[in-house]
N, C-alpha and C positions, 0 to 999 in steps of 0.2 A: 827645306821641304821635310827632311827626316825629323828635325827637331819638332816641327809643327805636328807631324804625324804622331810622334811619341807622346807629346803633351795631350793630344786629342785622345789617344788610347788611355792615358792615365785618367783623364776626365771620365771616360766610359767606365773605368774600374770604380771610380768614386761613386758614380751614379748607380752602378750595380750594387755597391756596398749599401747605399742608402735604401735601395729597393729591397735588398735582402733583409735589412733590419726591420723594415716595415712589414714585410710579408712573412719573414721567418724562414723562407725557403722551405715551406712545409710540404712541398711535393715536387716530383720531377718536372711536372708541367710548369709550376711557378718558377723553378730554377731556369728552365729553358726560355720561357717568355720574357724573363727579366733581361735577357741578353739581346733582345731584338732591337738594337740601337744602331742607327747608321754611323759608320765610321769611314775614315778616308781610305781611298783605294791604294792598294799596294803598288809601289813603283819599283821596277827593276833597276832604275838609275838613281835610287834614293841616296842622298848624301849621308855619309857616316855620322853617327851621333857626336855632337860637339861635347857632350857630357862624358864621353868615354875616357877613362883614365888609364886603361890597360891596352897595350898594343901587342899583337902577336908578331912573332918574328918571321912567320911564313905566310903572311897575308897575300902576297902576290904569287904564291905557289899552290893555291888551293885547287884541287880537282873537284868539279861539281859532282854531286851525287847522281847516280844513274838509275834508270828503271831496271827492274830485273831482280836477280837473286842476291841478297846480302847475307853472308854467312855470319851467324852469331857465334863467333869463333870461341872454342874452348881454350883454356890455358893448360897445356900439358905440364905435369909436375913429376919430379923425381920422388922416390919412395920416402925421402925425408921431408917432402913438402915444398922444397925449393922449385923454382921455375926451371923446367927442362928446356934450355935455350935451343939446343939442336933440334929437338922435336918441334918446337914452335916455329923455328925457321923453316923446317921442311914442310910443315902444314901450310904455311903462307905461300911458299913456292908452289905447292900443289894447287892451291886455289888460284893463283895467278895463271898457271898453265891450263887450268880447267875452265877458265872463262868466268869465274865468279865476278859479279858486277860491282859489288862493294864489300869491303871488310868491316865488320863491327867488332872492335876490340874492347875488352874491359867492360863487357856488359854482364848481365846476370849469368849467362852460360859460361862466362870466363871466370866466375868466382871473384869478381872485382871487390865485392863487399868484404872479403877477407884479405885484401892486399893493402900494403902501405904504399907511400909515394915512391919508395925505391923500387918495389915490385912493379908498380905501374910504369916507371921509367924504363925498366928492362923490357917490358912488353912493347912499349912505344918505340923504343930504339930498334928492336928487331923488326917491328912492323914497317918502320920507315926505311930501314936498310933493304928490306926485301920487296916492298910494294910501292914506295913513294913514286908518284908520277905514272904508275901503271894501273893501280886500282884505288879508287877513293877509299879513304879510311875514316870511318865514323867511330868515335870513341865515347864510351859511357862515362859521363862526368856527373851524373845526378845523385843526390842524396837529400836528406832533410834540410841540412844547414846550408843556406845560400853562400856563406863564407867558404865552406868547403867545396861547394860546386864551383865557385869562381877559381879557387886554387887549383882544382883538378883540370878545369877548362884551360887555365893559363898554361899549365904544364903541357897539356895535349897540344895546344896551339904552338907553343915554343918548340916542341919536339917534332912538329911536322904533320899533325893530324889535319884532316880536311873538314870535319864536322863533329859536333858534340851531340850525344844522345842524352837528353835530360828527362829523367823519370819524374812523374808527379810525386811530390813528397809523400812518403808512406808513413803509416802509424799515427801521425798527428791529425789526419783527416781535415785538410784545409777546405774551406768553402770555395765555390767557383771563382769568386772575385780574387781570392788569394792564389788559386792555381794559375789564373791568367796573369797576375802580377809576377809570379815566380818565373814564368816563361818569358815575359817581356823583359824582366830584369836580366835574365841570362842572355837574351838577344842584344840588349842595350850595352852590355860589356864590350860588344864588338870584337870578340876574340875569334869565334868560329860560328859558322851557320849552325842553327839549333834544330835538332830533330826532337819533337815532343814525343815522349813515350807514355802512352796511356795504357795502363795495365791494372785495372781495378781488382783483378784476382790476387795481386800481390800488394798493391798500395791501399786498397779499400776505398779509394776515391775514383770517380769516373768523370773525366772532363766531358761536358756536354758538347754537342755539335756546335752550338752557338759560341761557347767558350773557345773552341778550336778555330772557328771562323774568325774570331777577333785576333787570335794569335797569328793566323795565316796571313793577315794583312801587314804584319811587320816584315820589313824587307830582309831581316836577318833570321827569320824562322822559315826553314826550308822544307820541312817534311813532318810527317806523323808516322809513328809506329803504333798501329792500332791492334792491341792484344785483347780486345773485348770478345772477338769471335762473332760479333753481331753483324752479319752481312748487310742488313737493312741500313746500317749507318753509312755505308759507302754512298748510296744515292742521296740520302738526306744531307750529308755533309757536302757533297759535291753541288747540290742545289744551293746551299747557303754560300759556298765559295763563288759560284757563278753570279749570284745576286750581288756579291761584294766585288765583282770584277777581278777576282784572283785568277790569273792565268794558270792553266792546268800544270804546266811544267815548273811554275814558281812554287808550288806546294805539293810535293810528292806524297802519295798515300801508300804506305807499306803495311801489309798484314804482319802481325806478330803471331799468327796461329797457322802452323803448317797444314793442319787438316783441312782448313777452309781457304787456304791461300789461293788456290786456282780459281775458285768461285769469286773470291775477292777481286782478283785481277779482271776476270771476265765481266764483273759488274762495274768496272771503271777504275780500279786501283792500279797502282804502278809497279807493284812487286811485293816481295816479302823479305822480312828479316828472319832467317830460317835456322832452326837447329838441325833439321834434316840435311841442310847443305853441308854440314860437317862431314857427312857420310857419302853423299852423292852430289858433289858440287857441279859437275858438268851437266848432269841431268836436271838439277834444280834451275840452273841457268837456262836450259832449253825450255823447260816448262814455263818459267816466268816470262820469257821473251817471245814465246810462241804459244800463248795460252789457248787460242781458238782450236789448236790441233793437239792439245796436250793431255786430253783425258786418258788416252791409252797409255801414255807414259806415267801419268800420275797414279793411276789405279793400283799398280803393284806396290806403290809406296805407302798406301793408306795405313796399313798395319804399323809400319815403321813410324809414320808421322805421329800416330797415337802412342805407340809403346816407348818412344823415346822420352815419354813423360810418365812411365809406369811407376817410377819413383822420382824423387826430386831431381830436377836437372841441375848439373850435367852428369849425374851418376850413370844413367843409361847410355848416353851418347859416348861417354868416355869408355865404357865397357865395349861398345860397338867398335870404336876406333882401335882399341887394344886388340880385339879379335881380328881386325883388318891388318894389323901390323903397322898402323900409322903412328902410334905412340907407344912408348916403352912401358908406361904404367897407367892404370886407370884410377889411381888414387885421387881423391878430392880432399880439399882442406876442411878441417873441422869448422862447423859442426856436422858437415857431410862426411861421407865415407865411400867405400866402394859399393857398387850395386849389390843388393841382397841376392844371395845365390838362388833363391826361389824364383827370381825373375830372369835369370840368365837364359833359360830355354826360350822364353818369349822373345827376347831380343835376337837370339840366334834364328828363330823362325821368321821374324820380321825381316832380317837381313836376307834370308833365303828367298822370301817372296819378292824382295826388291832386287834380286839378282846381284847381290853384293857378295864378292868372294871373301871368305874368311880363312884364317890359318887353322 
């Protein structure tokens, strides 16, 4: 069943390619209309791909991703730039105790782009030691080169991760058919469930709803992190998923934008992957799991949601955590730095409005 589904999806991609060449993808409308092709319905009992050549060591130990608040966890560093293992361990323990629903390790906020495989192994080891079996762990494994994506996903799977977060390839601007193929390839490796990360503000490319609906029908693509900030896309994507008979819990929708995450969930999303959750984990869990009653809890956080991006992330959130006494140093790896002093008062005021105690 799974092999047939995969072959069918690949046929769809070929059709898309041919249409794209003939029409040139000259407008957003043509890009979207070219993906309106019937494909097979996702099955939760799909057989694993016979073509898979890599096998994860923790396949039978995976925790399914949960609705709610996923922290885009920072990586605390020592002044010399090495990973501060004790601080990282304490942060993860705090999130487990605070009810954080999922951990996102080695994402953008974690400065993963400046880490080698040894650094990644350190973060993964500590994450597994502190949270395995307690909180699902999603691990960023995306980059431009699929070979590197596979290597990082294999490492994450072998060390005990529960899902991989795969960003759309940045800088090279792949067309829609290539974005779909990139995600299908990651899913067909059969190492970890894939979370598609759509962030056009960083990658320059934006996966259309139709492309995402194709991906959602793959049995090993589990969720979307939508960092577009476009709330209208929640309903449009859910309509396409319904047409394709994708069960709601089989493809979770996470907001990647703290400022609009409450509205995102109230429009039918399932949670957020949050920078703010680094600062207020228990409150973000409460907001994301009780969204209908959460406006009064979320309103005091609005300045913080915004100002944690007053300069490039994670500089502002590291400064906030240093003020809170949660990490020893707010240093970031080059090419980033500490937060510029001119923005410190804004973060202090945002924390005050959020009723966060600082040292």
